C-alpha positions in Angstrom: 166.1 234.7 215.5 166.1 231.0 214.5 162.5 231.4 213.3 163.5 234.5 211.3 166.2 232.6 209.4 163.8 229.8 208.7 162.5 232.1 205.9 163.9 231.6 202.4 163.8 235.3 201.9 165.9 236.0 205.1 168.4 233.3 204.2 168.7 234.6 200.6 169.3 238.1 201.9 171.9 236.9 204.4 173.6 234.8 201.9 173.8 237.6 199.3 175.0 240.0 201.9 177.8 237.7 203.2 178.9 236.9 199.6 179.0 240.6 198.6 180.8 241.5 201.9 183.5 238.9 201.3 183.8 240.1 197.7 184.0 243.8 198.8 186.6 243.1 201.5 188.7 241.1 199.0 188.4 243.7 196.4 189.1 246.5 198.9 192.2 244.8 200.2 193.4 244.2 196.6 192.9 247.9 195.8 194.6 249.1 198.9 197.6 246.8 198.4 197.8 247.8 194.7 197.6 251.5 195.6 200.2 251.2 198.3 202.6 249.3 196.0 202.1 251.8 193.2 202.7 254.8 195.5 205.7 253.1 197.0 207.2 252.5 193.5 206.5 256.1 192.7 208.3 257.3 195.8 211.2 254.9 194.9 211.4 256.5 191.5 211.5 260.0 193.0 214.2 258.9 195.4 216.3 257.4 192.6 215.9 260.6 190.6 217.2 262.7 193.5 220.0 260.3 194.1 221.1 260.3 190.5 221.0 264.2 190.5 223.5 264.4 193.4 225.6 261.6 191.8 225.8 263.5 188.6 227.1 266.6 190.5 229.7 264.4 192.1 230.6 262.9 188.8 231.2 266.4 187.5 233.8 267.0 190.3 231.6 269.3 192.3 233.0 269.9 195.8 231.0 268.5 198.7 230.3 272.0 200.0 228.9 273.0 196.6 226.4 270.2 196.3 222.8 271.1 196.0 221.4 269.5 199.2 218.9 272.1 200.3 215.8 270.1 199.2 214.1 269.2 202.5 211.7 266.8 200.7 214.6 264.6 199.6 217.1 264.1 202.4 220.5 263.1 201.1 223.6 261.3 202.5 226.9 260.9 200.6 229.1 258.1 201.9 232.7 257.4 200.7 234.2 254.0 200.1 235.2 253.6 203.8 231.5 254.1 204.9 232.1 257.6 206.2 229.5 260.3 205.8 231.1 263.1 203.7 228.0 265.2 202.9 224.4 265.4 204.0 221.3 267.6 203.9 221.9 270.5 206.2 218.7 270.2 208.3 218.9 266.4 208.6 218.5 265.6 212.3 217.9 261.8 212.3 217.8 259.0 209.7 217.3 255.3 209.6 217.0 252.8 206.8 220.1 253.7 204.8 222.6 251.8 206.9 224.3 255.1 207.9 223.0 256.7 211.0 225.3 259.7 211.0 223.7 263.0 210.0 226.8 265.3 210.0 230.0 264.7 208.0 232.9 263.5 209.9 236.0 265.8 210.4 238.6 265.1 207.8 236.3 263.0 205.7 235.2 266.0 203.6 238.6 266.8 202.1 239.1 264.7 199.0 242.5 263.2 198.3 244.8 265.3 196.0 244.9 264.3 192.4 248.2 263.4 190.7 247.1 265.1 187.5 249.7 265.3 184.6 251.7 268.5 184.1 251.2 269.9 180.6 254.7 271.4 180.5 253.7 275.0 181.4 253.6 274.3 185.1 249.7 273.8 185.1 247.9 270.6 185.9 245.2 269.2 183.7 241.6 269.1 184.9 240.6 265.8 186.5 238.4 263.6 184.3 234.6 263.3 184.8 233.4 260.6 187.1 230.9 257.8 186.2 227.5 257.2 187.7 226.5 253.5 188.0 223.9 252.3 185.6 222.8 249.5 187.9 219.4 249.4 189.5 219.4 251.5 192.7 219.1 249.7 196.0 215.8 250.6 197.5 215.0 250.5 201.2 212.4 252.0 203.6 213.0 254.0 206.7 212.4 257.3 208.4 214.1 260.7 208.8 213.7 263.9 210.8 214.3 267.0 208.7 213.9 270.4 210.3 212.0 268.9 213.2 209.5 266.9 211.1 209.7 263.1 211.1 208.3 261.2 208.2 208.6 257.8 206.6 210.8 257.7 203.4 211.7 255.4 200.6 215.5 255.5 200.0 217.5 254.9 196.9 221.2 254.2 196.9 223.2 255.1 193.7 227.0 254.4 193.3 229.3 256.9 191.6 233.0 256.6 190.8 235.1 259.8 190.7 238.8 260.4 190.1 239.4 262.8 192.9 236.9 261.5 195.5 237.1 257.8 194.8 234.0 255.5 195.1 231.0 257.2 196.6 227.4 256.1 197.4 224.5 258.6 197.4 221.5 257.9 199.5 218.4 260.0 198.7 214.9 259.7 200.1 211.4 260.5 199.0 208.6 261.0 201.5 205.9 258.3 201.8 203.4 260.7 203.3 201.5 260.8 200.0 201.2 257.1 200.1 200.0 257.0 203.6 197.5 259.8 203.0 196.1 258.2 199.9 195.8 254.7 201.5 194.2 256.3 204.6 191.7 258.2 202.5 190.8 255.1 200.4 190.4 253.0 203.6 188.1 255.6 205.1 186.0 255.8 202.0 185.7 252.0 202.0 184.8 251.8 205.6 182.0 254.4 205.0 180.9 253.1 201.6 181.0 249.4 202.1 178.3 249.3 204.9 176.1 251.6 202.8 176.5 249.4 199.8 175.8 246.2 201.8 172.7 247.8 203.2 171.5 248.6 199.7 172.2 245.1 198.4 170.5 243.5 201.4 167.4 245.7 200.9 167.3 245.0 197.2 167.7 241.3 197.7 165.0 241.3 200.4 162.5 243.1 198.1 163.4 241.1 195.0 163.1 237.8 196.9 159.8 238.9 198.4 158.4 239.7 195.0 159.8 236.5 193.5 158.3 234.3 196.3 155.0 236.1 196.4 153.5 233.5 194.0 154.9 230.7 196.2 153.1 232.1 199.2 149.9 232.3 197.1 150.3 228.7 196.1 150.9 227.7 199.8 147.8 229.6 200.9 145.6 228.0 198.3 147.0 224.6 199.1 146.2 225.1 202.8 142.7 226.1 201.9 142.3 223.1 199.7 143.5 220.9 202.5 141.1 222.5 204.9 138.1 222.4 202.6 139.0 218.9 201.1 137.8 220.4 197.7 140.1 218.8 195.2 138.4 220.6 192.3 140.2 223.9 193.3 143.5 224.8 191.7 146.4 227.0 192.7 147.0 230.3 190.8 149.5 230.0 188.0 151.7 233.2 187.6 152.2 234.4 184.0 156.0 234.4 184.4 157.1 231.3 182.6 159.7 230.6 185.2 160.4 227.8 187.7 157.6 229.0 190.0 155.1 229.0 187.2 156.2 225.5 186.3 155.8 224.5 190.0 152.2 225.9 190.0 151.5 224.0 186.8 152.9 220.7 188.2 150.9 221.3 191.4 147.7 221.7 189.5 148.5 218.6 187.5 149.1 216.7 190.8 145.8 218.0 192.2 144.0 216.9 189.0 145.6 213.4 189.2 144.7 213.3 192.9 141.1 214.3 192.2 140.8 211.7 189.5 142.2 209.1 191.8 139.9 210.0 194.7 136.9 210.0 192.4 138.0 206.7 191.0 138.3 205.3 194.5 134.9 206.6 195.5 133.3 205.0 192.4 135.2 201.8 193.1 133.9 201.7 196.7 130.4 202.5 195.5 130.5 199.9 192.7 132.0 197.3 194.9 129.3 197.9 197.6 126.6 197.6 194.9 128.1 194.4 193.5 128.5 192.9 197.0 125.0 193.9 198.1 123.2 191.7 195.5 124.7 188.3 196.2 124.6 189.0 200.0 121.0 190.0 199.8 120.1 186.9 197.7 122.1 184.6 200.0 120.4 186.1 203.1 117.0 185.7 201.6 117.6 182.0 200.7 119.0 181.4 204.2 116.0 183.1 205.9 113.6 181.1 203.7 115.5 177.9 204.5 115.4 178.6 208.2 111.7 179.1 208.1 110.9 176.4 205.6 113.8 173.9 205.3 112.1 172.1 202.4 112.3 175.3 200.3 116.0 175.9 200.8 117.8 176.4 197.4 121.2 174.9 198.2 122.4 175.2 194.6 121.5 178.9 194.4 123.2 179.6 197.8 126.3 177.8 196.6 126.4 179.9 193.4 126.0 183.1 195.4 128.7 182.1 197.8 131.0 181.3 194.9 130.2 184.6 193.3 131.0 186.4 196.6 134.3 184.5 196.9 135.3 185.4 193.3 134.3 189.1 193.8 136.3 189.3 197.0 139.3 187.8 195.4 139.1 190.3 192.5 138.8 193.2 194.9 141.7 192.0 196.9 143.9 191.6 193.8 142.9 195.1 192.6 143.9 196.5 196.0 147.3 194.8 195.8 147.8 196.1 192.3 146.9 199.6 193.3 149.3 199.3 196.2 152.1 198.7 193.6 152.6 194.9 194.1 155.6 193.8 192.1 155.1 190.9 189.7 158.3 189.1 190.8 161.4 188.0 188.9 160.4 184.4 188.1 160.2 182.9 184.6 156.9 181.6 183.2 156.3 179.6 180.1 153.0 181.0 178.8 152.4 177.9 176.6 152.8 175.5 179.5 150.7 177.8 181.8 147.9 177.9 179.2 147.9 174.1 178.8 147.7 173.6 182.6 145.0 176.2 183.2 142.8 175.2 180.2 143.0 171.5 181.2 141.4 172.3 184.5 138.4 174.0 183.1 135.3 171.7 183.2 132.3 174.1 182.9 133.1 175.9 179.6 130.1 175.9 177.3 132.2 176.7 174.1 135.0 174.5 172.7 138.5 175.8 173.4 141.1 175.5 170.6 144.8 175.9 171.3 147.7 177.0 169.2 150.5 177.2 171.7 154.2 177.8 171.1 156.6 177.9 174.0 157.6 181.4 175.0 159.0 182.5 178.4 158.3 185.8 180.2 159.5 187.2 183.5 156.7 187.8 186.1 154.2 186.3 188.4 152.7 182.9 187.5 149.6 183.5 189.6 148.9 186.9 188.1 149.4 185.8 184.5 147.1 182.8 185.2 144.5 185.2 186.4 144.8 187.2 183.1 144.4 184.0 181.1 141.4 182.9 183.1 139.7 186.3 182.9 140.2 186.5 179.1 138.9 183.0 178.6 135.9 183.6 180.9 135.1 186.8 178.9 135.4 184.9 175.6 133.2 182.0 176.8 130.4 184.5 177.7 130.4 185.9 174.2 131.5 183.0 171.9 129.0 181.3 169.6 130.7 178.0 169.2 134.4 178.1 170.1 137.3 180.0 171.7 140.9 180.1 170.4 143.9 180.5 172.7 147.3 181.0 171.1 150.8 182.0 172.2 153.8 183.0 170.1 157.0 185.1 170.1 157.2 188.4 168.3 160.8 189.8 168.4 161.4 190.7 172.1 157.8 190.2 173.0 155.6 187.2 173.9 152.1 187.4 172.7 149.0 185.7 174.2 145.8 185.9 172.0 142.3 184.9 173.1 139.7 185.1 170.4 136.0 184.2 170.2 133.5 183.9 167.3 130.8 186.1 168.9 129.6 189.6 168.0 132.9 191.4 168.8 133.4 194.7 170.6 132.2 198.0 169.0 135.0 200.3 167.9 133.9 203.1 170.3 133.8 200.8 173.3 137.3 199.1 173.0 138.9 201.3 175.7 135.9 201.6 178.0 135.6 197.8 178.5 138.8 197.9 180.5 137.4 200.2 183.1 136.3 198.7 186.4 132.7 197.6 186.8 131.9 198.2 183.1 129.6 195.8 181.4 128.5 196.6 177.8 125.5 194.2 177.7 123.2 195.8 180.3 120.4 193.4 179.4 122.3 190.3 180.5 122.1 189.1 184.1 124.9 189.8 186.6 125.4 186.1 187.0 126.1 185.7 183.3 128.0 189.0 182.9 130.2 189.0 186.0 131.1 192.1 188.0 132.9 193.9 185.2 136.4 193.5 186.9 138.0 190.8 184.8 139.3 192.9 182.0 140.3 195.7 184.3 142.4 193.3 186.3 143.9 191.8 183.2 145.0 195.2 181.9 146.4 196.2 185.3 148.4 193.0 185.5 149.7 193.5 181.9 150.9 197.0 182.8 152.6 195.7 186.0 154.5 193.3 183.8 155.6 196.1 181.4 153.2 195.0 178.7 149.9 195.9 177.1 146.4 194.5 176.6 144.4 195.5 173.6 141.3 194.3 171.8 140.5 194.2 168.1 138.4 192.3 165.6 139.3 188.6 165.2 140.0 187.4 161.6 136.9 185.2 161.7 134.8 187.8 163.4 134.3 188.3 167.1 136.8 189.8 169.5 140.5 189.2 169.7 142.3 190.1 173.0 146.0 190.4 172.6 148.4 190.5 175.6 152.0 191.6 174.9 154.6 191.2 177.6 158.4 191.4 177.3 160.2 188.1 176.7 162.4 186.8 179.6 165.9 188.2 179.6 164.9 191.3 177.5 
């Protein structure tokens, strides 16, 4: 059971069924209560009409024995001012709810008091005046009565009437509530039969619609499982032509797969290129050491040192790239690029081209060591391509700090200005690896710039050659 409800389709069906069931029960209860209240009011109106009919007869000085009380559907009681029953429906056997339990008039209570009418002088008395039926709202109560052996629930209405000969009277008349009970019972039975059927239909429709809606999701899941099993990142999940959330999920999944494929291919190329770059100096160093072991007088110590230094620099570059790829944060320290450039450039002793400086103080937030690596890589690249000199400048430009490194060499061709920032890319294939480096310096510089929220671009220098421009946000921006 727990496994069954782990399905989205099952949970959606259950949820929809529960919500609809609650709504149906609430709506059904409201309908039944409304129907019951309406029919109760209708019975009250019928009881009031019957009571006012008898009251009108009493107001017209009709004797108790002449009252029309034969309607068994509307049991009637007439009570005088002393609370005595003076008239009632003939077949009334029992009654409750009116406040008067008697069903037969009391002896002596049915003879109205004699009227003291005025003599008109001829020895004849004048006819008594008409009584008055109260215009007040009737008093409504509920109870039961047994008429001619049949017991039913009734709605009773009490109407007051004032007569000259009989005094103050109260007429209680009832209307049967059997119609109300039958209607409510019929409606309840219909609901008890119809609601389960309706719930079953809703659950079935929800199940089918959810299954159809989730079918693309299952196709995406199946394809992803096959991609995982085959490790073929070139495959893509099917994209339904529905333009809905599932279609957007499939599109995003394919974009993720494409990005993952690119990342994996980039990583494989990186490993292959790194292995190739490491193999050359290691092989050279091994050869020199083997020759030195066999013939000590032929050992090229200077060459071995250069190969070792190159291995050390390449290992440092690879380690920094690994840290950058892992998302290493640049830190929150403040660095003055001008002071950093003066310090780093003053320590360089093996540059073949003259370095000119135009430095203006400008602080940035970030890692001093990473920014120093960027500066060193840009200057090393400029030294390899410069004819006579290299220019390093810093300045502020609005909310940005700009570091520029320019050389007076041949420059970078327009079509290669993005490719030179890729890892292990060297444009001059003819130059030696010792002179050209491993092709990681500019890639590291751009990655560090991106980690600091900046950019690194290249364009033509004003005096010819290449101009590399690093832009990073100023401190406090």
